[in-house]
C-alpha positions in Angstrom: 14.0 18.5 -22.1 15.4 20.2 -18.9 13.6 23.4 -17.7 15.8 26.4 -17.0 15.4 28.3 -13.8 13.9 31.4 -15.6 11.1 29.2 -17.3 10.4 27.4 -13.9 10.2 30.6 -12.1 7.8 32.1 -14.6 5.6 29.0 -14.5 5.4 29.0 -10.7 4.4 32.8 -10.3 0.7 32.3 -11.0 -1.6 30.3 -8.7 -2.6 26.9 -10.2 -5.3 26.0 -7.7 -8.0 28.1 -6.2 -9.1 27.0 -2.7 -12.5 27.8 -1.4 -12.5 27.0 2.4 -15.5 27.0 4.7 -14.6 26.4 8.4 -17.5 25.3 10.6 -17.6 24.0 14.2 -19.0 20.6 15.1 -19.4 18.9 18.5 -17.3 15.9 19.2 -17.9 14.4 22.6 -19.2 17.8 23.8 -16.1 19.6 22.5 -16.4 22.2 19.8 -13.9 21.2 17.0 -13.3 22.8 13.5 -14.6 21.1 10.4 -13.0 22.2 7.2 -15.1 22.1 4.0 -12.9 22.7 1.0 -13.3 22.7 -2.7 -10.3 22.8 -4.9 -10.9 24.8 -8.2 -8.1 24.1 -10.6 -7.0 27.2 -12.5 -6.0 27.2 -16.1 -2.3 26.4 -16.3 -0.4 29.9 -16.7 2.4 28.4 -18.8 2.7 26.8 -22.2 3.4 23.3 -22.9 6.4 24.0 -25.3 8.5 25.7 -22.4 7.8 23.1 -19.7 8.1 19.3 -19.2 5.5 16.8 -18.1 7.3 16.6 -14.8 6.0 20.1 -13.9 2.4 18.9 -14.6 2.9 15.9 -12.4 4.4 18.0 -9.6 1.4 20.5 -9.9 -1.0 17.7 -9.6 0.7 16.2 -6.6 0.7 19.6 -5.0 -3.0 20.0 -5.5 -3.5 16.5 -3.9 -1.4 17.4 -0.9 -3.1 20.6 -0.3 -6.4 18.7 0.4 -4.4 16.3 2.8 -2.7 19.4 4.5 -6.1 20.9 5.3 -7.4 17.7 6.7 -4.1 17.4 8.8 -4.7 20.9 10.1 -8.3 20.0 11.0 -7.3 17.0 12.9 -4.4 18.9 14.6 -6.7 21.6 15.9 -9.3 19.0 16.9 -6.7 17.1 18.9 -5.5 20.2 20.7 -9.1 21.2 21.6 -9.8 17.8 22.9 -6.6 17.7 24.9 -7.5 21.0 26.4 -10.8 19.8 27.4 -9.3 16.6 28.8 -6.9 18.6 30.9 -9.7 20.8 32.3 -11.8 17.7 33.0 -8.8 16.0 34.7 -8.4 19.1 37.0 -12.1 19.0 38.0 -11.7 15.3 38.7 -8.7 15.9 40.9 -10.5 18.6 42.7 -13.4 16.3 43.4 -11.1 13.4 44.3 -8.6 15.1 46.5 -10.5 18.1 47.8 -14.2 18.1 47.8 -14.9 14.4 48.4 -12.5 14.1 51.5 -13.9 17.4 52.9 -17.5 16.1 52.6 -16.5 12.7 54.0 -15.1 14.5 57.1 -18.4 16.6 57.3 -20.2 13.2 57.3 -18.1 11.9 60.1 -18.5 15.1 62.2 -22.3 14.9 61.7 -22.3 11.3 62.5 -20.3 11.8 65.7 -22.5 14.7 66.7 -25.7 12.6 66.2 -24.2 9.6 68.1 -23.4 12.2 71.0 -26.8 13.6 71.0 -28.3 10.1 71.0 -26.1 9.2 74.0 -27.2 12.4 75.8 -30.9 11.7 75.0 -30.6 8.1 76.3 -28.9 9.5 79.5 -31.7 12.1 79.9 -34.3 9.5 79.4 -32.8 7.2 82.1 -32.6 10.0 84.5 -36.1 11.0 83.9 -37.3 7.4 84.3 -35.4 7.2 87.6 -36.9 10.4 88.8 -40.4 9.2 88.0 -39.7 6.0 89.8 -38.5 7.8 92.9 -41.6 10.0 92.9 -43.9 6.8 92.6 -42.2 5.3 95.5 -42.9 8.3 97.8 
């Protein structure tokens, strides 16, 4: 028995599944991602069996099953975007360290090493001069 467009329209007006959603946050590798808890509550069918075919019942059942998969997909997509965003921020920090801060501190270390070596040489020269002066005084 084929369903007419009017009987199909009247059968599809009312909701057939009530969805109770509870969206929470959880931490995944330090990133806050959504966690969807859902409960599907089937509503009584709003149509009579006389005017509809079993294909409509099968379609409604598959729609209910696909709703759960759709919510899981949305949860995964949101999680992926948040992890991707955090990955980008982490990559920016790594680049800042690798290309800005570490080379700057390496240059500071070289400058300090050169300054300390120069002071060491100056101190060595000073010590030699003092030693030479003391030897001259002792000879007199």
